[in-house]
C-alpha positions in Angstrom: 39.2 19.4 -15.9 37.1 19.5 -12.7 34.2 17.1 -12.6 31.0 17.8 -10.8 28.4 15.2 -9.7 24.9 15.5 -11.1 21.7 13.3 -11.0 19.0 12.8 -13.6 16.3 11.0 -11.8 12.8 9.8 -12.6 12.3 9.9 -8.8 14.4 11.7 -6.2 15.7 15.2 -6.3 18.9 16.5 -7.8 21.3 17.6 -5.2 24.9 18.3 -4.3 25.1 18.3 -0.5 21.7 19.9 -0.2 21.9 22.4 -3.0 20.1 21.8 -6.3 22.2 21.9 -9.4 21.2 24.7 -11.8 18.9 23.2 -14.4 20.5 24.9 -17.4 23.6 22.8 -16.7 21.8 19.8 -18.1 18.7 18.8 -19.9 16.6 15.7 -20.5 15.6 16.5 -24.0 13.8 13.2 -24.7 12.1 10.7 -22.4 10.2 7.8 -23.7 8.5 4.8 -22.1 7.4 2.1 -24.4 5.5 -1.0 -23.0 4.2 -3.9 -25.1 1.9 -6.4 -23.5 1.1 -9.7 -25.2 -0.5 -12.7 -23.4 -0.3 -10.6 -20.1 3.5 -10.5 -20.5 4.7 -6.9 -20.5 8.1 -5.8 -21.9 8.9 -2.1 -21.0 11.7 0.0 -22.4 12.6 3.3 -20.8 14.8 5.6 -22.9 16.3 8.8 -21.5 18.4 11.2 -23.6 20.3 13.8 -21.7 22.6 16.6 -22.9 25.4 18.2 -20.7 25.2 21.9 -21.4 28.2 22.9 -19.3 31.6 23.6 -20.7 33.1 21.0 -18.4 32.4 17.3 -17.8 29.9 16.2 -15.2 28.5 12.9 -13.9 24.9 12.3 -14.9 22.8 9.7 -13.1 20.0 7.6 -14.5 17.6 6.6 -11.7 14.2 4.8 -12.2 11.7 2.8 -10.4 10.3 -0.4 -11.8 7.7 -2.9 -10.6 8.9 -5.3 -7.9 7.8 -8.4 -9.7 9.8 -7.4 -12.9 13.1 -8.8 -14.0 15.6 -6.4 -15.6 16.8 -8.0 -18.8 18.8 -5.3 -20.7 20.6 -2.1 -20.0 22.6 0.0 -22.5 24.2 3.4 -22.6 25.0 5.2 -25.9 27.7 7.9 -25.9 30.1 9.3 -28.5 29.1 6.6 -31.0 29.8 3.8 -28.5 27.4 1.4 -26.9 28.1 0.2 -23.3 26.0 -2.9 -22.4 25.2 -4.3 -19.0 26.0 -8.0 -18.8 24.0 -10.4 -16.6 26.4 -12.8 -14.7 26.3 -15.2 -11.8 26.3 -13.1 -8.6 29.7 -14.6 -7.5 31.3 -13.8 -10.9 29.8 -10.2 -10.9 31.1 -9.7 -7.4 34.5 -10.8 -8.4 34.5 -8.4 -11.3 33.3 -5.7 -9.0 36.1 -6.6 -6.4 38.8 -6.5 -9.1 37.6 -3.0 -10.1 37.6 -2.0 -6.4 41.2 -3.1 -6.0 42.1 -0.8 -8.9 40.3 2.1 -7.2 37.7 2.3 -10.0 34.4 1.2 -8.6 31.3 2.1 -6.6 28.6 -0.4 -6.2 24.8 0.1 -6.7 22.0 -1.7 -5.0 18.3 -1.6 -5.8 16.0 -1.3 -2.9 12.5 -2.7 -2.2 9.5 -0.5 -1.8 5.8 -1.5 -1.5 5.3 -2.2 -5.3 8.5 -0.8 -6.9 12.3 -1.3 -7.0 15.0 1.1 -8.0 17.6 1.0 -10.7 20.5 3.4 -10.7 23.7 4.0 -12.6 25.8 7.0 -13.7 28.3 8.1 -16.3 30.6 11.1 -16.8 29.5 13.1 -19.9 32.0 15.4 -21.6 31.3 19.1 -22.0 28.3 19.8 -24.4 27.9 16.0 -25.1 24.9 13.7 -25.0 24.2 10.4 -23.4 21.3 7.9 -23.9 20.2 5.4 -21.3 18.0 2.5 -22.2 16.6 0.0 -19.6 14.4 -3.0 -20.5 12.4 -5.0 -17.9 9.9 -7.7 -18.1 7.0 -8.9 -16.0 4.0 -11.3 -16.1 1.0 -9.2 -15.1 -1.0 -10.8 -12.2 -4.8 -10.8 -12.2 -6.3 -9.5 -8.9 -9.9 -8.8 -8.2 -10.9 -9.2 -11.9 -8.2 -7.0 -13.5 -4.6 -6.7 -14.6 -2.6 -3.6 -13.8 0.4 -2.3 -15.6 2.2 0.3 -13.5 4.4 2.9 -15.0 6.2 5.3 -12.7 7.5 8.7 -14.1 9.4 11.3 -12.2 12.0 13.0 -14.5 12.3 15.9 -12.1 12.1 18.5 -14.8 9.6 19.3 -17.6 10.7 17.4 -20.8 10.0 18.7 -24.2 9.7 15.3 -25.8 8.0 13.1 -23.1 6.0 10.1 -24.3 4.5 7.0 -22.8 3.3 4.4 -25.4 1.4 1.3 -24.3 0.4 -1.4 -26.7 -1.7 -4.4 -25.6 -2.4 -7.5 -27.8 -4.7 -10.2 -26.3 -6.0 -12.9 -28.6 -8.8 -13.7 -26.1 -10.2 -10.1 -26.7 -10.0 -7.2 -24.4 -13.0 -6.8 -22.2 -12.3 -3.3 -21.0 -9.4 -0.8 -20.5 -9.0 2.1 -18.2 -6.2 4.5 -17.1 -5.8 5.4 -13.4 -3.0 6.8 -11.2 -1.9 10.3 -10.2 -0.7 11.1 -13.8 -4.2 10.6 -15.1 -5.8 13.4 -13.1 -6.1 17.1 -13.5 -4.6 18.8 -16.6 -2.7 15.6 -17.4 -6.0 13.7 -18.2 -6.1 15.8 -21.5 -2.7 14.3 -22.4 -4.0 10.7 -22.5 -5.4 9.1 -25.7 -6.9 5.6 -25.7 -7.9 3.2 -28.5 -9.6 -0.1 -28.0 -10.7 -2.5 -30.8 -11.5 -6.1 -30.0 -8.0 -7.8 -29.4 -5.9 -4.7 -29.4 -5.7 -1.6 -27.3 -3.3 1.4 -27.0 -2.7 4.2 -24.5 -0.7 7.2 -25.4 0.5 9.8 -22.8 2.0 12.9 -24.4 1.9 15.8 -21.9 3.2 19.2 -22.9 5.8 21.0 -20.8 3.0 23.2 -19.3 0.8 20.1 -18.5 3.8 18.6 -16.7 3.8 21.5 -14.3 0.1 21.8 -13.5 -1.1 18.3 -12.4 -1.9 17.5 -8.7 1.6 16.1 -8.1 3.4 18.3 -10.5 5.3 21.6 -10.2 8.3 23.5 -11.6 10.2 20.2 -11.3 7.9 18.4 -13.5 5.9 15.2 -13.0 5.9 12.8 -10.1 3.6 9.8 -10.1 2.2 6.7 -11.6 0.2 5.9 -14.8 -1.7 2.6 -14.2 -3.2 0.9 -17.1 -6.1 -1.4 -15.9 -7.7 -4.1 -18.2 -9.2 -7.5 -18.4 -9.8 -10.0 -21.2 -12.8 -11.8 -22.4 -13.5 -15.3 -20.9 -15.6 -17.1 -23.4 -14.1 -20.6 -22.9 -14.3 -22.5 -19.6 -10.8 -24.0 -20.1 -9.4 -20.6 -20.7 -6.8 -19.2 -23.1 -4.1 -21.4 -24.4 -1.4 -20.2 -26.8 1.5 -22.1 -28.4 4.5 -21.0 -30.2 7.9 -22.6 -31.2 7.3 -25.6 -29.0 6.1 -23.8 -25.8 2.7 -23.0 -24.5 1.1 -20.7 -21.9 -2.3 -21.5 -20.4 -4.4 -18.7 -18.6 -7.2 -20.4 -16.6 -9.8 -18.1 -14.9 -13.4 -19.5 -15.2 -16.0 -17.1 -13.8 -19.4 -18.7 -14.3 -19.0 -20.8 -11.2 -20.9 -21.0 -8.0 -19.1 -19.6 -4.9 -17.9 -22.1 -2.3 -18.7 -21.4 1.3 -15.5 -21.0 3.4 -14.3 -21.9 6.7 -11.7 -19.2 7.9 -9.8 -18.8 11.1 -8.0 -15.6 11.8 -4.9 -15.9 14.0 -4.0 -12.4 15.3 -0.8 -11.4 17.1 -1.6 -9.1 20.1 1.9 -9.2 21.6 3.3 -6.0 23.1 5.1 -5.1 19.8 1.7 -4.6 18.2 1.2 -1.6 20.4 -0.2 1.6 19.1 -1.2 2.1 15.4 -0.6 -1.6 14.5 -3.2 -3.0 16.8 -5.7 -0.1 16.1 -5.4 -0.8 12.4 -5.7 -4.5 12.9 -8.9 -4.0 14.9 -10.4 -1.8 12.2 -9.5 -4.2 9.4 -10.9 -7.2 11.3 -14.2 -5.5 11.9 -14.5 -4.6 8.2 -13.6 -8.2 7.2 -16.2 -9.6 9.6 -18.9 -7.4 8.1 -18.1 -8.9 4.7 -18.4 -12.6 5.7 -21.2 -14.4 3.9 -23.9 -16.0 6.0 -23.0 -19.5 4.8 -19.4 -18.9 5.9 -18.0 -20.3 9.2 -15.3 -18.6 11.0 -13.1 -18.4 14.2 -11.0 -15.8 15.9 -7.7 -16.6 17.8 -5.5 -14.0 19.4 -2.1 -14.7 20.9 0.7 -13.3 22.9 2.7 -15.6 25.2 -0.5 -17.7 25.4 -3.5 -18.3 23.1 -7.0 -16.8 23.6 -10.2 -17.6 21.8 -13.4 -15.8 20.9 -15.0 -19.3 20.7 -13.3 -22.6 20.6 -15.0 -23.9 17.5 -16.1 -22.6 14.2 -19.4 -20.8 14.1 -21.7 -19.6 11.3 -21.4 -16.0 10.2 -24.9 -15.0 11.1 -25.7 -11.5 12.3 -25.6 -12.4 16.0 -22.2 -14.1 15.8 -20.7 -11.4 13.6 -21.8 -8.7 16.1 -20.3 -10.7 19.0 -17.0 -11.2 17.1 -16.8 -7.5 16.2 -17.1 -6.7 20.0 -14.3 -9.1 20.7 -12.2 -7.7 17.9 -12.7 -4.2 19.3 -11.5 -5.2 22.7 -8.2 -6.8 21.6 -5.3 -5.2 23.6 -1.7 -5.8 23.2 0.7 -7.4 25.8 3.2 -10.2 26.3 5.3 -12.3 24.0 4.7 -14.0 20.7 3.7 -17.8 20.7 3.2 -18.3 17.0 3.6 -22.1 17.2 0.7 -22.7 19.6 -1.6 -20.2 17.9 -1.2 -21.9 14.5 -1.6 -25.3 15.9 -4.8 -24.3 17.6 -6.1 -22.6 14.5 -5.3 -25.8 12.4 -7.1 -27.9 15.1 -10.2 -25.7 14.9 -10.4 -26.2 11.1 -9.6 -29.9 11.2 -12.2 -30.6 13.9 -15.0 -28.8 12.0 -14.9 -30.1 8.4 -17.9 -29.2 6.2 -18.4 -31.0 2.9 -18.6 -28.6 0.0 -16.6 -25.8 1.7 -13.1 -24.4 1.4 -10.9 -23.9 4.5 -8.4 -21.0 5.0 -6.0 -20.2 7.9 -4.8 -16.6 8.0 -1.9 -15.4 10.4 -1.1 -11.8 11.1 2.0 -11.1 13.1 4.7 -8.4 13.4 7.5 -10.2 15.0 9.5 -13.4 15.6 8.3 -16.2 17.9 9.5 -15.4 21.5 7.3 -17.8 23.6 6.6 -21.5 23.5 8.4 -23.2 20.6 10.8 -20.7 19.1 13.0 -22.8 16.8 11.8 -21.8 13.3 12.4 -25.2 11.7 10.5 -27.0 14.6 7.5 -24.6 14.0 7.6 -25.4 10.3 7.5 -29.1 11.0 4.7 -28.7 13.6 2.5 -26.6 11.4 3.0 -28.9 8.4 2.1 -31.9 10.4 -1.1 -30.1 11.8 -2.3 -28.9 8.4 -1.3 -32.0 6.3 -1.9 -30.2 3.1 -5.7 -29.8 3.7 -5.9 -26.0 3.5 -3.7 -23.1 2.7 -1.9 -20.9 5.3 -1.6 -17.2 4.4 0.9 -15.3 6.5 0.7 -11.5 6.8 3.9 -9.9 8.1 3.3 -6.5 9.7 6.2 -4.0 9.2 9.9 -4.8 9.1 10.7 -6.3 12.6 9.0 -9.5 11.3 11.2 -12.4 10.0 9.6 -12.3 6.6 11.7 -15.2 5.2 10.3 -17.4 7.9 6.8 -16.5 7.1 7.4 -16.9 3.4 8.7 -20.4 3.9 5.9 -21.3 6.4 3.3 -20.2 3.8 4.9 -22.0 0.9 5.2 -25.2 2.8 1.5 -25.1 3.4 0.2 -24.1 -0.1 -0.2 -20.4 0.7 1.7 -17.1 0.2 3.2 -14.5 2.5 2.4 -10.8 2.1 4.1 -7.9 3.8 1.8 -5.3 5.4 3.5 -1.9 5.4 3.1 0.0 8.6 1.6 3.0 6.9 -1.6 5.0 7.4 -3.5 2.6 5.0 -2.4 -0.6 6.8 -6.0 -1.5 7.5 -6.9 -1.2 3.8 -3.9 -3.4 2.9 -5.2 -6.1 5.4 -8.8 -5.8 4.0 -7.4 -5.8 0.4 -5.7 -9.2 1.0 -8.8 -10.7 2.5 -10.8 -9.6 -0.5 -8.5 -11.6 -2.8 -9.3 -14.9 -1.0 -12.9 -14.1 0.1 -14.6 -16.0 -2.7 -13.2 -19.4 -3.5 -14.7 -21.0 -6.6 -12.6 -24.2 -6.9 -10.6 -26.4 -4.6 -7.9 -29.1 -5.4 -7.2 -27.8 -8.9 -5.1 -30.1 -11.0 -3.8 -28.9 -14.4 -3.1 -31.8 -16.8 -1.2 -31.6 -20.1 -0.8 -34.8 -22.1 1.9 -34.4 -24.7 3.9 -31.7 -22.7 6.7 -31.6 -20.2 8.9 -29.1 -18.2 5.7 -27.7 -16.8 5.5 -25.0 -14.2 3.3 -25.5 -11.1 0.2 -27.5 -12.0 -1.5 -28.2 -8.6 -3.3 -25.4 -6.7 -5.2 -25.8 -3.5 -7.8 -23.2 -4.3 -8.9 -20.9 -7.1 -10.5 -17.6 -6.1 -12.9 -15.3 -8.0 -11.1 -12.5 -9.8 -7.7 -14.4 -9.8 -6.1 -16.5 -12.5 -4.0 -19.6 -12.7 -1.1 -19.5 -15.2 0.8 -22.6 -16.4 3.5 -22.9 -19.0 5.5 -25.7 -20.5 7.1 -27.3 -23.5 5.1 -29.3 -26.0 6.7 -32.7 -26.6 8.4 -32.8 -30.0 6.5 -29.6 -30.8 3.6 -31.9 -31.9 0.4 -29.9 -31.4 -1.7 -32.9 -32.4 -0.8 -34.9 -29.3 -1.1 -31.9 -26.9 -4.3 -32.3 -24.9 -4.9 -30.0 -21.9 -7.6 -30.4 -19.3 -8.3 -29.2 -15.7 -9.8 -31.3 -12.9 -11.1 -29.6 -9.8 -13.8 -29.7 -7.1 -16.6 -27.2 -7.2 -18.7 -27.4 -4.0 -19.6 -31.1 -3.6 -18.8 -32.2 -7.2 -15.8 -33.0 -9.2 -15.6 -31.0 -12.4 -13.5 -31.4 -15.6 -12.6 -28.5 -18.0 -11.7 -29.6 -21.5 -12.0 -28.1 -25.0 -10.5 -29.5 -28.1 -10.6 -26.0 -29.7 -9.0 -24.1 -26.9 -5.5 -24.1 -28.2 -4.4 -21.3 -30.5 -1.2 -21.1 -32.5 0.6 -17.8 -32.1 3.5 -16.0 -33.5 4.2 -14.4 -30.1 7.9 -14.8 -29.4 7.4 -14.1 -25.7 5.7 -17.3 -24.8 9.0 -19.0 -24.2 10.0 -16.1 -22.0 6.8 -16.5 -20.0 7.7 -20.1 -19.4 11.2 -19.0 -18.3 9.9 -16.2 -16.1 7.4 -18.4 -14.3 9.9 -21.2 -13.9 12.5 -19.0 -12.4 9.9 -17.4 -10.0 8.7 -20.8 -8.8 12.2 -22.3 -8.5 13.1 -19.4 -6.2 10.1 -20.2 -4.0 10.9 -23.9 -4.0 14.4 -23.3 -3.0 13.1 -21.7 0.2 11.4 -25.0 1.1 14.4 -27.4 0.6 17.9 -28.0 1.9 21.0 -30.0 0.9 21.4 -31.4 -2.6 17.8 -30.7 -3.6 18.2 -27.0 -2.7 21.5 -26.9 -4.6 19.9 -28.5 -7.7 17.2 -25.9 -7.7 19.7 -23.1 -7.4 21.7 -24.4 -10.3 18.7 -24.6 -12.6 17.5 -21.1 -11.5 20.9 -19.7 -12.2 21.1 -21.5 -15.6 17.8 -20.1 -16.8 18.5 -16.6 -15.4 21.7 -16.4 -17.4 20.1 -18.0 -20.5 17.3 -15.4 -20.6 19.3 -12.5 -19.2 17.2 -12.0 -16.1 18.5 -10.1 -13.1 17.3 -12.4 -10.2 18.5 -12.9 -6.6 21.1 -15.4 -8.1 22.4 -13.1 -10.8 23.7 -9.5 -11.0 24.1 -7.1 -13.9 27.6 -5.7 -14.4 27.3 -2.2 -15.9 30.4 -1.5 -17.9 31.6 2.0 -18.4 34.0 4.0 -20.6 37.7 3.6 -19.7 38.7 4.7 -16.2 35.1 5.0 -15.1 33.4 2.9 -12.4 32.1 -0.6 -12.8 28.7 -1.0 -11.2 26.8 -4.1 -10.1 23.1 -4.3 -9.8 21.6 -6.9 -7.5 17.9 -8.0 -7.3 16.7 -7.4 -3.8 14.5 -9.8 -1.9 11.2 -9.0 0.1 12.9 -10.6 3.2 15.7 -8.0 3.1 16.1 -4.8 4.9 13.4 -2.1 4.9 13.2 0.1 1.8 14.7 3.6 1.8 12.0 6.2 2.2 11.6 9.8 3.1 11.3 10.2 6.9 12.7 7.1 8.6 10.4 5.4 11.1 11.0 3.0 13.9 8.9 1.2 16.3 8.7 3.0 19.6 12.0 2.7 21.5 14.3 1.9 18.5 17.5 3.9 18.6 20.4 3.8 16.2 24.2 4.0 16.9 26.7 5.0 14.3 30.2 3.6 14.5 32.0 6.6 13.3 35.3 6.4 15.3 37.4 9.6 15.6 41.2 9.7 15.9 41.8 6.6 13.7 42.9 6.0 10.1 40.7 3.6 8.1 41.9 1.5 5.1 39.0 -0.2 3.3 38.2 -1.9 0.0 35.6 0.7 -0.6 36.8 4.3 -0.6 36.7 6.2 2.7 36.3 9.9 3.3 36.9 12.1 6.2 35.4 15.4 7.3 36.6 17.5 10.1 34.6 18.9 13.0 35.5 20.2 16.5 39.1 19.4 16.2 38.7 15.7 15.6 38.7 13.8 12.2 35.3 12.2 11.6 35.3 9.1 9.4 32.5 8.2 6.9 32.2 5.0 4.9 31.9 6.0 1.3 28.6 4.3 0.3 28.1 5.0 -3.3 29.9 8.0 -4.6 30.8 11.4 -3.2 32.4 14.8 -3.9 36.1 14.5 -3.8 38.1 17.1 -2.0 41.5 18.5 -2.8 44.3 16.2 -1.4 46.1 17.9 1.5 43.3 20.3 2.1 43.4 21.4 5.7 40.6 20.3 7.9 38.4 22.7 9.8 39.7 23.2 13.4 42.8 21.0 13.2 45.5 22.4 10.9 48.2 20.0 10.0 46.2 16.8 10.5 45.9 16.3 6.7 49.5 15.4 6.7 48.8 12.1 8.6 46.2 11.0 6.0 47.8 11.8 2.6 46.0 9.0 0.8 42.5 9.4 2.0 40.3 11.7 -0.1 37.5 13.7 1.4 34.1 12.2 0.7 30.6 12.2 2.0 27.9 9.5 1.4 25.5 10.0 -1.5 22.0 10.9 -0.3 18.6 11.4 -1.9 15.7 13.7 -1.1 12.1 12.9 -1.7 9.6 15.3 -3.1 9.1 17.0 0.4 12.8 17.7 0.7 13.3 14.8 3.2 16.4 12.7 3.1 16.1 9.1 2.0 18.3 6.6 3.8 20.8 4.4 1.9 20.9 0.7 2.8 24.4 -0.7 3.1 25.8 -4.1 3.9 28.5 -3.0 6.2 30.3 -6.4 6.6 31.2 -6.1 2.8 33.4 -3.0 3.6 35.8 -4.9 5.9 37.8 -2.0 7.2 41.3 -2.3 8.8 41.7 0.0 11.7 45.1 1.6 12.2 45.6 3.8 15.3 47.1 7.3 14.5 48.6 9.7 17.0 49.4 13.3 16.1 53.1 13.9 16.6 52.6 17.0 18.9 49.5 16.1 20.9 48.0 13.4 22.9 45.9 10.6 21.2 42.3 11.8 20.4 39.6 9.8 22.2 37.2 8.4 19.5 33.4 8.9 19.8 30.5 6.7 18.9 27.3 8.2 17.4 23.8 7.7 18.6 20.5 8.4 16.8 17.4 9.7 18.5 14.2 9.7 16.5 12.2 13.0 16.2 8.5 13.3 16.5 6.8 14.6 13.3 10.1 15.5 11.7 12.0 13.8 8.8 15.5 14.1 10.3 16.4 12.4 13.6 19.0 13.8 16.0 22.4 12.4 16.3 25.0 12.9 19.1 28.4 11.6 20.0 29.5 9.8 23.2 33.1 8.8 24.1 33.7 5.4 22.7 35.0 3.7 25.8 32.0 4.6 28.0 30.0 2.3 30.3 26.4 3.2 29.5 23.1 2.8 31.3 20.8 1.6 28.5 17.7 0.9 30.4 16.3 1.0 34.0 12.7 0.2 35.1 12.2 1.2 38.8 8.8 -0.7 38.9 10.4 -4.0 38.2 14.1 -3.5 39.0 15.1 -4.5 35.4 18.4 -2.8 34.3 20.4 -3.1 31.1 24.0 -1.8 31.0 26.7 -2.0 28.3 30.3 -1.3 27.5 31.2 0.5 24.3 34.1 -1.2 22.5 36.0 1.9 21.8 35.5 1.8 18.0 32.0 0.7 16.7 29.4 -0.4 19.2 29.2 -2.6 22.3 31.4 -5.5 23.3 29.1 -6.7 26.1 25.6 -6.0 27.4 24.3 -7.2 30.8 20.6 -7.5 31.8 19.8 -7.8 35.5 16.4 -8.4 37.1 15.0 -10.0 40.2 17.4 -10.4 43.0 19.7 -12.9 41.3 19.0 -13.3 37.6 21.6 -12.0 35.1 21.8 -12.3 31.3 25.1 -11.5 29.7 25.7 -11.1 25.9 29.2 -10.6 24.6 31.1 -11.4 21.5 31.4 -15.0 22.6 27.7 -15.7 23.1 25.0 -15.4 25.6 24.9 -16.5 29.1 22.1 -16.7 31.7 22.6 -17.2 35.4 20.3 -17.4 38.5 20.5 -19.4 41.8 19.6 -22.7 40.0 21.0 -22.3 36.5 24.2 -21.1 34.9 24.5 -21.7 31.2 26.4 -20.2 28.2 25.6 -20.6 24.5 28.1 -19.6 21.8 27.2 -17.6 18.7 28.1 -20.7 16.6 25.5 -23.0 18.3 22.2 -23.7 16.8 19.1 -21.7 17.7 18.3 -22.2 21.3 15.9 -21.0 23.9 16.9 -20.3 27.5 14.6 -19.5 30.4 15.1 -18.2 34.0 12.3 -16.9 36.0 10.0 -14.8 33.9 12.7 -14.2 31.3 12.9 -16.0 27.9 16.2 -15.7 25.9 16.3 -16.9 22.3 19.6 -17.1 20.6 19.5 -16.9 16.8 22.2 -16.7 14.2 23.0 -13.0 14.6 20.7 -11.8 17.3 19.6 -12.5 20.9 15.9 -11.9 21.7 15.3 -11.2 25.4 11.7 -11.0 26.7 11.2 -10.0 30.4 7.6 -9.3 31.3 6.3 -6.6 28.9 9.8 -5.6 27.8 11.5 -7.0 24.7 15.2 -6.3 23.9 16.9 -7.4 20.7 20.7 -7.5 20.7 22.1 -7.7 17.2 25.6 -8.9 16.3 27.1 -6.9 13.4 30.4 -7.1 11.5 32.6 -10.1 10.5 35.1 -12.3 12.2 37.5 -10.3 14.3 35.6 -7.0 13.7 32.3 -7.8 15.4 30.3 -5.6 17.8 26.9 -5.7 19.5 23.9 -3.4 19.1 20.9 -3.2 21.5 17.4 -2.4 20.1 14.3 -1.9 22.4 11.5 -3.5 20.4 8.9 -3.4 23.1 9.0 -1.0 25.9 7.5 -1.1 29.3 4.6 1.1 30.4 6.7 2.3 33.3 6.6 6.1 33.1 9.8 6.4 35.2 11.9 4.4 32.9 15.5 5.7 32.4 18.5 5.0 30.2 19.3 5.8 26.6 16.9 3.2 25.2 14.1 4.7 27.2 14.5 8.1 25.6 11.3 9.4 23.9 11.4 10.8 20.3 12.8 14.4 20.3 10.4 17.3 19.7 12.1 20.2 17.9 11.5 23.1 15.5 13.9 24.2 12.8 15.1 27.8 13.0 16.7 28.7 9.7 19.2 31.6 9.6 21.2 33.0 6.7 24.4 31.0 7.4 23.3 28.3 9.7 20.4 26.3 11.2 19.4 26.0 14.7 16.9 23.6 16.5 14.6 24.9 19.1 14.1 22.3 21.8 12.1 23.3 25.0 12.6 27.0 24.3 16.3 26.6 23.8 17.9 27.3 20.4 20.8 25.0 19.6 23.3 25.2 16.8 23.4 22.1 14.6 24.9 20.8 11.4 23.8 18.1 9.0 25.6 14.8 9.3 24.9 11.1 8.7 24.8 8.0 10.9 24.3 4.2 10.3 21.3 2.8 12.0 22.3 -0.6 13.3 18.8 -1.5 14.5 18.5 -3.0 10.9 20.7 -5.6 9.4 22.2 -4.6 7.1 22.4 -1.2 8.5 20.6 1.8 7.0 22.5 5.1 6.8 20.4 8.0 7.8 21.0 11.8 7.5 20.6 13.6 10.9 21.0 16.8 12.7 24.3 16.6 14.7 23.8 18.1 18.1 25.7 18.1 21.4 24.9 15.1 23.5 23.5 16.9 26.5 21.2 18.9 24.3 19.8 15.7 22.8 19.6 13.9 26.1 18.2 16.9 27.9 20.3 15.9 30.9 24.0 15.7 31.8 25.8 12.9 30.0 26.9 11.6 33.5 23.3 10.6 34.1 23.7 7.9 31.4 27.2 6.8 32.2 26.3 5.9 35.8 25.7 2.1 35.8 22.4 1.0 37.3 21.4 -2.2 38.9 
């Protein structure tokens, strides 16, 4: 019986190539979210029950968002009296099981993706006619106290009104619950009447039972039901200075958050990136946030401002008091910050550290805050050398907080740099509220109460982190461990710290409470795994391997899906095996509606035509304009009938008898915009086999380009013959030119940069070379990180990219693929102000209007209506690539010029 593909999603729309499935074909007849919180540790179970109302089988997908800091610990499906459990395994073992299933033609992988506060979980199963399936997902998280409150975030988006929809939250805190509130989009409008709260001393409950009508009438609701968050906000009583300590079955957890303390004056230095890549909204939002932060400085604070591009600039060379006159002057300086040049992170941080070290104040707390949006391109650019230099400069005296703006930044580098210096890294999302994100982070560290905090536990071992450089008002320190021999009589906790000028000791013989809470051991495991993952970033060699092994052991023991483990989702016989991976913050950007690049970023899709592709993952073809068009099968797709004739080329199906028709699986957001799908293309490992039709000449393959659109969710895409020589960039004002040769299949095999009379930079699959009158040097891709210079050019060779900075222009050349199947990809990260710039990388975002007709869609570009069709293209400006939907359009219509203007080599 024919099987159709269907989605049941708590976020994302249901679609089959752009058409919504009739809702009477399926029904979510019950959807429950049950969250239990004890000692700030939340265990949440999502249960969705779905019935297939069709008289044929169809694939139903379970798709949810969960908090980013959570670990998935259980997944089950119930169908036809059988239970199908997800099993947590070491990532390598899970990948082997996945690969074995691939070789049998049975599998399709799934990957969860990172958003600002949420991650995704997705799986699917085929449900027989008129049968039911139940999905059950469990995840766990330790709630973090920020600005005096804990927040439990629950996301609900079932995409249809549900008769039996319930959210039950139960909170048990032995310290007593000080207050509880409910916020979020699902607490507004008519839905507010669906919320019931109870609060009695140590217990609180929140019940959210909206009717079907209420699910349609809230601010973010409609005929498709609810879409939004329910956020439960609360805090506990803090009667004891030592805090809240609970023990159970030989384990303890200690929550330490004293509040009746005098604020410590701070010394803070802001180190602000003003390189050219901060152009536009980023620098505007940074200026706005900095001015708000300066307004909030206390008069007994001292502060400094440093900005940097290729060099370092100061507002003043020493710390000054935050009096009204100095704050006014600093705000004028902040308002005048303008972007230009490269990125000299090393020198800026050394100068910021020197400023704090040279101006010590007794009874104060020092903080260094870095904001940057890119990799180091000037001065010292070797990341490990920067780590060593900054550690030597700070010497553990104060924390370094690194704020990474957007997704061009090397977040893993910032994370390691912060952890090595007792701080944390935070990504700032390049959205409309970026200035509020910056200000929000500062608010968290604005009021230090203690420094040099040491947590001491006599009679205990296997402790989580016990030393903290600073404790801030509204935050909390959490430590867990094992009580030696489970002997509570010998367990003596105390805390030693510095408050202003005096050492202070916190101790209380009556602070420890025995508990029957079975989660205390899991809190210890959760904290230990989180902190081991952080420590692993800081070490190498045997020490790093030891930490990885211990992290893996605990993840498997407690069934946590972490970066070292994966969940294998088993299915009924002949169905797919799926593998869930935990993403990392340092990974690719999250999928979202409406893909956004920095100015000048353009994507190329390696969709060769005229070739047959054999891969481990399934591959599909579609047919257009007489040429076969190949698409990597990303997750799952609609299968066509074998032997079906392709549009425009009768008979071609006979050459590809074993390749099914498939298209990538895509999501829409609530506005109807596509959501890109992140894929790690090297895992596909295709084998390319040339194919020639028996009665015609070989078909020349094309390579697809992406052109972003202004104020539109879908970019344009267009095809260029795959063996073209292309003019990528030409700047008449400086004579800079960038040219490249397409490799005939995927991307570029060499790219050449020329500027000045005699300087040439060449990047190919062998490495990078630089040549001028005095220097001629070549560095292979296998070599360590290296920086080359010639004239005003700086070239940084990293593992899989080359960073070229010439004046105000910055070009990144990425190396994609795997041994024997590599190709290059150019990305313009910082463009010149030259208004006469030419070349494909200099193209400005397209401006178009959609003109919908009964059987087709046209785009109106400069008063010209052009027939288009929906397609997809990988965007290789990210690694791994992100697959985007796009409007496929003739090349000359997208370029608004003859193609020959871009195949004429300049320079």
